[in-house]
C-alpha positions, -999 to +999 in steps of 0.1 A: -004+241-142-019+231-115-004+204-090-018+175-087-019+147-060+015+123-069+002+084-087+013+056-064+033+039-082+069+049-074+099+060-090+137+050-090+142+078-063+114+079-045+116+041-037+153+047-028+141+075-002+119+049+009+144+024+012+166+048+032+137+063+058+126+033+070+139+017+096+133-019+100+127-025+141+094-005+141+081+014+103+057+040+102+063+078+121+048+069+152+007+070+144+012+032+130-002+009+167+032-011+170+020-028+198+037-016+229+054-047+245+081-064+254+093-063+220+107-095+222+068-108+228+047-116+195+018-093+191+008-106+158-024-110+171-031-076+183-013-061+149-034-078+124-067-064+134-055-024+134-032-027+108+001-028+131+034-040+133+046-067+154+082-058+168+088-094+178+079-109+145+090-076+123+060-082+104+034-056+094-002-063+087-024-047+060-058-055+052-053-088+074-021-099+053+014-101+069+036-078+056+070-094+065+090-064+050+092-027+063+098-015+030+066-021+013+050-018+048+055+017+047+044+018+008+011+003+017+005+030+040-022+012+061-035+040+083-039+066+056-033+099+057-050+132+060-046+159+030-057+193+024-084+185+005-084+224-010-049+212-029-065+189-048-070+195-084-088+165-093-122+164-109-122+129-098-109+127-061-135+152-046-164+134-056-143+099-043-140+115-010-176+128-006-186+088-012-157+071+006-147+060-035-112+059-052-100+078-078-086+054-108-071+085-123-050+092-094-049+060-081-061+073-042-091+058-022-109+078+004-121+067+036-140+090+062-118+117+048-086+100+052-067+095+018-049+060+007-026+054-017-027+018-017-062+001-037-048-026-009-049-001+027-079+013+011-103-023+003-093-031+039-100+005+057-134-004+038-141-036+051-133-026+086-160+001+082-183-024+071-187-011+034-174-032+017-195-053-012-189-085-025-174-069-058-153-048-030-142-084-012-133-103-048-106-070-055-095-075-014-084-108-024-072-102-056-049-075-040-038-099-008-027-123-045-008-095-058+011-090-028+020-125-017+031-126-057+051-098-053+065-107-015+081-141-038+111-116-041+120-111-008+145-139-009+161-118-041+155-080-025+131-058-004+129-027-031+122-059-055+093-069-037+080-029-032+091-022-073+069-053-080+040-045-062+035-009-071+056-014-112+087+001-117+123-008-119+140-020-083+170+007-083+196-025-068+187-051-090+178-028-122+150-054-127+121-040-143+087-049-131+056-037-151+027-017-137-002-036-133-023-022-160+010-035-179+006-069-165-032-072-174-027-061-205+003-081-215-020-110-205-048-100-222-027-098-252-041-067-262-009-048-264-026-016-251 
């Protein structure tokens, strides 16, 4: 069996590794626009326009939504990344990549050849390029609502926020948050 691109939902180990690898003062690996000025000066106005990070406010922005936790900011992958397309074995991903589309099977969106592992960042990037239609705008608003709902857990634990957004178990609090599909199924009452 050939390897596939990983699904974006995080397991216990991945959340722990992610949490340990994030530096709270300035997340991301250098290609995230952390606006370079005096760290005491708020740069939120600039950061929101580039999916960047305001060091002074310790807040990042993804698709225009404030993300006051470096763990979730990193998880949302606001700038996408290049992937070796020759290693993608999913049959849907190449088609999605060709049309700046989204692979529902893998949970990865493509814009301009870059891969986005969060639906929020993917939809935001489509909007930035002017390619987001009205249905996409509605879906982006829904993702923003889901983000805000997950941020309600910030007073408990930063990893609860990440687990809530992705659907998983918080390794600190041992609380299980259902995946989006599980939650929607429960809301519909169909048990599927």
